[in-house]
C-alpha positions as CSV (number, residue, x, y, z in Angstrom):
1,M,0.0,0.0,0.0
2,K,1.3,3.4,-0.9
3,K,2.1,5.9,1.8
4,Y,-0.7,8.2,2.5
5,T,0.3,11.7,3.5
6,K,-2.8,13.9,3.7
7,Y,-4.0,12.5,7.0
8,N,-0.7,11.5,8.5
9,L,-0.8,12.1,12.2
10,Y,-0.6,15.8,13.1
11,I,-0.4,16.8,16.8
12,K,-1.2,20.2,18.2
13,Y,1.1,21.0,21.2
14,N,1.7,24.6,22.1
15,K,-0.4,27.6,22.5
16,N,0.5,28.8,19.0
17,M,-1.1,25.6,17.7
18,T,2.1,24.3,16.0
19,L,1.4,21.2,13.9
20,I,4.0,18.4,13.4
21,Q,3.7,15.2,11.4
22,R,4.3,11.8,13.2
23,S,4.9,8.4,11.5
24,Y,2.8,6.0,13.5
25,L,-0.3,6.3,11.3
26,Q,1.4,4.6,8.4
27,K,2.1,1.6,10.6
28,L,-1.6,1.2,11.2
29,I,-2.4,1.8,7.5
30,N,0.0,-1.0,6.6
31,V,-1.9,-3.6,8.6
32,I,-5.5,-2.7,7.6
33,G,-7.4,-5.9,6.9
34,T,-5.0,-8.3,8.7
35,S,-6.4,-10.7,11.1
36,D,-4.3,-9.3,14.0
37,V,-5.9,-7.2,16.7
38,K,-3.9,-3.9,16.6
39,V,-2.9,-2.7,20.0
40,I,-1.4,0.8,20.7
41,T,0.8,1.1,23.8
42,W,2.5,4.3,25.0
43,V,4.2,6.1,27.9
44,R,1.9,8.7,29.4
45,R,1.5,11.9,27.4
46,S,2.5,10.4,24.0
47,W,-0.9,11.1,22.3
48,K,-2.3,7.7,21.4
49,S,-5.8,9.1,21.2
50,E,-4.8,11.5,18.4
51,L,-3.4,8.5,16.5
52,L,-6.9,6.9,16.5
53,I,-8.5,10.2,15.4
54,A,-6.1,10.5,12.5
55,F,-6.7,6.9,11.6
56,R,-10.4,7.5,11.5
57,K,-9.9,10.4,9.2
58,Y,-7.9,8.2,6.9
59,I,-10.6,5.5,6.8
60,E,-13.3,8.1,6.1
61,S,-11.3,9.7,3.2
62,T,-9.9,6.6,1.4
63,I,-11.9,3.5,2.1
64,G,-15.3,3.0,0.4
65,D,-18.2,1.2,2.1
66,Y,-16.7,1.6,5.6
67,N,-18.5,1.4,9.0
68,I,-16.6,2.7,12.0
69,I,-17.6,1.7,15.5
70,D,-15.7,4.2,17.6
71,I,-15.7,3.9,21.5
72,N,-13.7,6.0,23.9
73,F,-14.2,4.7,27.4
74,S,-12.6,7.8,29.0
75,D,-15.6,9.7,27.5
76,Y,-18.6,9.8,29.9
77,Q,-21.1,9.0,27.2
78,F,-19.8,5.4,27.1
79,K,-20.0,4.9,30.9
80,S,-23.1,2.7,30.5
81,I,-21.3,0.1,28.4
82,R,-18.3,-0.4,30.6
83,N,-19.1,-4.1,31.1
84,A,-18.7,-7.0,28.8
85,D,-22.4,-7.7,28.1
86,S,-23.2,-4.1,27.3
87,L,-20.1,-3.6,25.1
88,Y,-21.0,-6.7,23.2
89,Q,-24.6,-5.6,22.6
90,Y,-23.6,-2.1,21.6
91,V,-21.0,-3.2,19.1
92,E,-23.2,-5.8,17.5
93,S,-26.0,-3.2,17.2
94,K,-23.7,-1.0,15.2
95,Y,-22.4,-3.8,12.9
96,N,-23.2,-3.4,9.2
97,P,-22.8,-6.6,7.1
98,E,-22.8,-4.7,3.9
99,K,-19.6,-2.7,4.8
100,Q,-16.1,-3.1,6.1
101,N,-16.4,-2.8,9.8
102,F,-13.7,-1.1,11.9
103,L,-13.8,-1.4,15.7
104,L,-11.8,1.4,17.4
105,I,-11.8,1.2,21.2
106,D,-9.8,3.7,23.3
107,E,-8.9,2.9,26.9
108,V,-10.4,-0.6,26.5
109,Q,-9.2,-1.6,30.0
110,M,-12.0,0.5,31.5
111,C,-14.5,-2.1,30.4
112,E,-14.9,-5.0,32.8
113,W,-14.0,-8.4,31.3
114,F,-13.3,-6.8,27.9
115,E,-11.0,-9.6,26.9
116,D,-13.9,-12.1,26.6
117,V,-15.7,-9.7,24.3
118,I,-12.7,-8.9,22.1
119,N,-11.9,-12.6,21.8
120,S,-15.5,-13.1,20.6
121,F,-15.3,-10.3,18.1
122,H,-12.0,-11.5,16.8
123,N,-13.3,-15.1,16.4
124,S,-16.3,-13.8,14.4
125,K,-14.0,-12.3,11.8
126,K,-16.6,-9.5,11.4
127,Y,-14.4,-6.6,12.6
128,D,-11.0,-5.1,12.0
129,I,-10.1,-4.3,15.6
130,Y,-7.9,-1.5,17.0
131,L,-7.4,-1.0,20.7
132,T,-5.5,1.3,23.1
133,W,-5.1,0.7,26.8
134,S,-3.4,2.4,29.7
135,N,-0.3,0.8,31.1
136,A,-1.6,1.8,34.5
137,F,-3.8,-1.3,34.2
138,L,-2.3,-3.5,31.5
139,S,1.2,-4.1,30.2
140,S,2.5,-5.5,26.9
141,S,3.3,-8.8,28.7
142,D,-0.5,-9.2,29.4
143,L,-1.2,-9.7,25.8
144,A,-0.2,-13.4,25.8
145,T,-2.1,-14.2,28.9
146,L,-5.4,-12.3,28.3
147,F,-6.0,-13.0,24.6
148,I,-6.2,-16.0,22.4
149,W,-5.5,-14.0,19.2
150,R,-2.3,-12.7,17.7
151,S,-1.8,-9.0,18.3
152,F,0.1,-6.4,16.4
153,E,1.6,-3.9,18.9
154,I,2.5,-0.3,18.1
155,S,4.5,1.4,20.8
156,I,4.4,5.2,20.7
157,F,7.5,7.0,21.9
158,P,8.1,10.6,22.9
159,F,9.3,13.0,20.2
160,S,12.2,11.9,18.1
161,F,14.9,14.4,17.1
162,Q,13.4,14.7,13.6
163,E,10.0,15.6,15.2
164,F,11.7,18.0,17.5
165,I,13.3,19.8,14.6
166,K,9.9,20.0,12.8
167,Y,8.1,21.2,15.8
168,F,10.5,24.1,16.5
169,R,11.3,24.6,12.8
170,Y,15.0,24.5,13.3
171,E,17.3,25.1,10.4
172,D,20.5,24.7,12.3
173,T,20.8,21.0,13.3
174,D,23.7,21.6,15.7
175,L,21.6,24.2,17.7
176,A,18.6,21.9,17.6
177,F,20.6,19.0,19.0
178,W,21.7,20.9,22.1
179,E,18.1,22.1,22.7
180,Y,16.9,18.5,22.3
181,I,19.4,17.4,24.9
182,D,17.9,19.9,27.3
183,K,14.2,19.4,26.4
184,W,13.9,16.1,24.6
185,G,10.6,14.4,23.7
186,M,7.9,15.0,26.2
187,A,6.2,17.5,24.0
188,W,3.5,18.7,26.4
189,S,6.3,20.3,28.4
190,Y,7.0,22.6,25.5
191,Q,4.0,24.7,26.3
192,Y,5.7,26.0,29.5
193,E,8.2,28.8,29.0
194,S,10.4,28.6,32.0
195,A,12.8,25.8,32.9
196,D,11.3,25.5,36.3
197,E,7.8,25.0,34.9
198,K,9.1,22.4,32.4
199,N,10.8,20.5,35.2
200,D,7.7,20.7,37.3
201,Y,5.6,19.2,34.5
202,I,8.1,16.4,34.0
203,K,8.1,15.7,37.7
204,W,4.3,15.5,37.6
205,I,4.4,12.9,34.8
206,Y,7.0,11.0,36.8
207,E,4.9,11.0,40.0
208,T,1.8,9.9,37.9
209,L,3.8,7.1,36.4
210,I,5.2,5.9,39.7
211,R,2.1,6.3,41.9
212,R,-0.8,5.5,39.6
213,D,0.7,3.2,37.0
214,I,2.8,1.2,39.4
215,I,2.0,1.7,43.1
216,D,-1.7,1.6,42.7
217,K,-1.8,-1.2,40.2
218,Y,0.7,-3.6,41.9
219,H,-0.3,-2.5,45.5
220,I,3.3,-1.6,46.3
221,K,4.1,-1.6,50.0
222,Y,7.6,-0.1,49.9
223,W,6.9,2.9,47.6
224,E,10.1,4.7,48.9
225,L,12.1,1.6,47.9
226,L,10.6,1.8,44.4
227,D,11.6,5.5,44.2
228,N,15.1,4.6,45.2
229,I,15.3,1.8,42.6
230,T,14.0,4.2,39.9
231,K,16.6,6.9,40.8
232,Y,19.4,4.2,40.8
233,L,18.5,3.1,37.3
234,M,18.3,6.7,36.1
235,D,21.8,7.3,37.4
236,N,23.1,4.1,35.8
237,I,21.6,4.2,32.3
238,S,24.0,2.7,29.8
239,N,25.7,0.6,32.6
240,I,25.5,-3.1,32.9
241,T,23.2,-3.6,35.9
242,T,22.4,-6.6,37.9
243,V,19.6,-7.2,40.4
244,R,22.2,-8.5,42.9
245,K,24.2,-5.2,42.7
246,I,21.1,-3.1,43.3
247,T,20.1,-5.3,46.2
248,N,23.5,-4.9,47.8
249,E,23.4,-1.1,47.2
250,L,20.0,-0.7,48.9
251,K,19.8,-3.4,51.5
252,S,21.6,-1.2,54.1
253,K,18.7,1.2,53.9
254,W,15.9,-1.3,53.4
255,T,15.5,-4.3,55.5
256,P,14.3,-6.8,54.8
257,I,14.6,-6.7,51.0
258,N,15.7,-9.4,48.6
259,H,16.5,-9.8,44.9
260,K,13.0,-11.1,44.1
261,T,11.4,-7.8,45.3
262,I,14.0,-5.7,43.4
263,S,13.5,-7.8,40.3
264,A,9.7,-7.4,40.5
265,Y,9.9,-3.6,41.0
266,I,12.2,-3.3,38.0
267,Q,9.8,-5.3,35.9
268,Y,6.9,-3.0,36.9
269,L,9.0,0.0,35.8
270,C,9.5,-1.6,32.4
271,N,5.8,-2.5,32.1
272,A,4.9,1.2,32.6
273,F,7.4,2.1,29.7
274,I,9.5,4.2,32.0
275,F,12.5,2.0,31.3
276,Y,13.4,-0.4,28.5
277,K,15.6,-3.4,29.2
278,V,18.3,-4.4,26.8
279,K,19.8,-7.8,27.4
280,R,23.4,-8.9,27.1
281,Y,23.6,-11.4,24.3
282,D,26.2,-13.9,23.2
283,I,26.0,-13.9,19.4
284,H,28.1,-17.0,18.9
285,W,26.3,-19.2,21.4
286,K,22.9,-17.7,20.7
287,K,22.0,-17.2,24.3
288,Y,21.3,-14.5,26.8
289,L,23.7,-13.8,29.7
290,S,21.3,-13.8,32.6
291,M,21.0,-10.9,34.9
292,Q,23.4,-8.7,33.0
293,D,21.2,-6.1,31.4
294,K,21.1,-2.4,30.6
295,Y,18.1,-0.1,31.3
296,Y,17.3,3.0,29.2
297,L,14.9,5.8,30.1
298,V,12.1,6.5,27.8
299,D,13.0,10.2,28.1
300,H,16.2,11.3,29.7
301,K,14.4,14.5,30.8
302,F,13.2,12.5,33.7
303,K,16.9,12.1,34.7
304,Y,17.5,15.8,34.5
305,A,14.3,16.8,36.4
306,I,14.5,14.2,39.2
307,N,18.1,13.6,40.3
308,W,20.8,14.5,37.8
309,N,23.4,17.1,36.9
310,K,23.3,17.3,33.1
311,D,26.9,18.5,32.9
312,R,28.1,15.0,34.1
313,D,28.5,11.9,31.9
314,I,26.8,13.3,28.8
315,W,27.9,10.1,26.9
316,R,25.3,8.2,29.0
317,V,22.6,10.5,27.6
318,Y,23.9,10.1,24.1
319,E,23.7,6.3,24.4
320,N,20.2,6.5,25.9
321,I,19.0,8.7,23.0
322,V,20.5,6.2,20.5
323,A,18.9,3.2,22.3
324,I,15.4,4.8,22.2
325,E,15.8,5.9,18.6
326,L,16.7,2.3,17.6
327,L,13.6,1.0,19.4
328,R,11.5,3.7,17.7
329,R,12.8,2.5,14.4
330,W,11.7,-1.1,15.3
331,Y,15.1,-2.6,15.8
332,E,15.7,-5.3,18.4
333,I,18.8,-4.3,20.4
334,Y,21.3,-6.2,22.5
335,V,24.5,-5.6,24.3
336,W,27.4,-7.7,23.2
337,V,30.8,-8.2,24.8
338,L,33.6,-9.4,22.5
339,Y,37.0,-10.3,23.9
340,N,36.1,-8.6,27.2
341,K,35.2,-5.4,25.3
342,E,31.7,-4.1,25.2
343,I,29.8,-3.2,22.0
344,D,27.0,-0.9,23.0
345,F,24.4,-2.2,20.6
346,V,23.8,-5.1,18.2
347,A,20.7,-3.9,16.4
348,M,18.7,-6.3,14.3
349,K,15.7,-5.9,12.0
350,R,14.8,-8.8,9.7
351,D,18.0,-9.5,7.8
352,E,19.7,-6.3,8.8
353,V,22.4,-6.2,11.6
354,L,24.2,-3.1,12.8
355,Y,27.1,-3.0,15.3
356,I,27.0,0.4,17.1
357,Q,29.3,2.2,19.5
358,V,28.3,5.5,21.1
359,S,30.7,8.1,22.5
360,D,30.4,11.8,23.4
361,N,33.9,12.8,22.1
362,I,36.4,10.8,20.1
363,S,38.9,13.6,19.5
364,N,41.2,12.0,22.1
365,E,43.3,9.3,20.6
366,K,42.9,6.9,23.5
367,T,39.1,7.3,23.5
368,F,39.0,6.8,19.7
369,E,41.0,3.6,20.1
370,R,38.9,2.3,22.9
371,E,35.7,2.8,20.9
372,T,36.9,1.4,17.6
373,T,38.9,-1.6,18.8
374,P,35.8,-3.8,19.6
375,L,34.3,-3.0,16.2
376,L,37.5,-3.8,14.3
377,Q,37.5,-7.2,15.9
378,I,34.2,-8.1,14.3
379,R,35.0,-9.9,11.0
380,D,31.6,-10.3,9.4
381,A,30.3,-8.0,6.6
382,Y,27.6,-6.2,8.6
383,P,27.9,-2.4,9.1
384,K,30.0,-1.1,12.0
385,I,29.1,2.4,13.2
386,L,30.7,4.7,15.7
387,I,28.3,7.5,16.7
388,S,29.7,10.6,18.4
389,R,29.5,14.3,18.4
390,T,31.9,14.8,15.6
391,R,30.2,17.8,13.9
392,Q,31.5,16.4,10.6
393,T,30.0,14.6,7.7
394,T,30.2,10.8,7.8
395,Y,33.7,9.4,7.1
396,Q,35.3,6.0,7.3
397,Y,38.1,4.6,9.4
398,Q,39.0,1.2,8.0
399,W,35.6,-0.6,7.9
400,I,33.9,1.6,10.5
401,H,31.6,4.4,9.6
402,I,32.1,7.5,11.9
403,V,28.8,9.3,12.2
404,D,27.8,12.5,13.9
405,I,25.0,11.8,16.3
406,A,22.9,14.9,15.3
407,Q,23.2,13.9,11.7
408,R,22.3,10.3,12.3
409,L,19.2,11.2,14.4
410,S,18.0,13.7,11.9
411,D,18.2,11.5,8.8
412,N,15.4,9.2,7.6
413,K,17.5,6.1,7.3
414,Q,15.8,3.2,9.0
């Protein structure tokens, strides 16, 4: 199917009503008519509802003989059908056998026993189904346990660097990059003018994520312990992290705690899309190295707003940005250690494999050698990339591509 541009997703964010184009709509368009149930997941304030609105406009403008059954359970008008029987009766009453029926349900988790109804609709093969739900109640891992059907999941991330440039209409990529480092992707914060107001907004999102999406859902008893774990992970993005190490760090303050509690709390943070876990992987032996993972923040602005001095360890932020960008572009990513030297990312998508190192400054000879040596030891033909703040066009050192991070993030290469 050809890309459709007229109704690509446009989001209004600031008081001047700036519009920017996002790419998620095309992912939905590409799977129209498939038997999968399409599920949209997101971190808070990433505008999943606007995606459904844009998708509806696309259907209305391009598909003949359509019938859209559109339900938003956060809207009071649908309060009366927030149970399985009522939802079933409502949808069936709107079904039109003469047309292609699209079922769009926003905040589906607000309907009691919704999974039974969705399973029934899917089995009937009468509806093309699209759902969103809040991670405060359901996580991606719940898909396999709640439903009998295959799902197609679309994860919505905060603004990419490309979207940031479009939003603020930057012409100078270098200037835009430093602003992106300071503000990054939580676009609702852009409506506030002062740094303090922006930080207060980010803190509010953080408190909502922690308290509503985790503490309330999982009935967390030691909420201060959860907060400490979160801040520990924020301070250690891009570092190999083990549950045992965190337990040892915190057990002097929290007794009794154990690695099972720590592991569960970390999983809750990942379920809420605050952190993304990247596993350490042995390519040759095709196995994961257990309990040796990295965790990356969905938006490093949380780190700045909560507990961090942004003038320290900027390379950690660079690596975090690259990790989220790779996930946004649908790569599977792993950490790889070769001959006791770490390669930041092995990124895989279908038959494509990329080996990537990230550094803040490679002008120093020792730093350059440290970053390139692991890549030079890889003897296969897949691309090797060193991403840094070079402020130069891409050049090659032996078989390694040296790429400026701002240029890499701003291009459309997938």
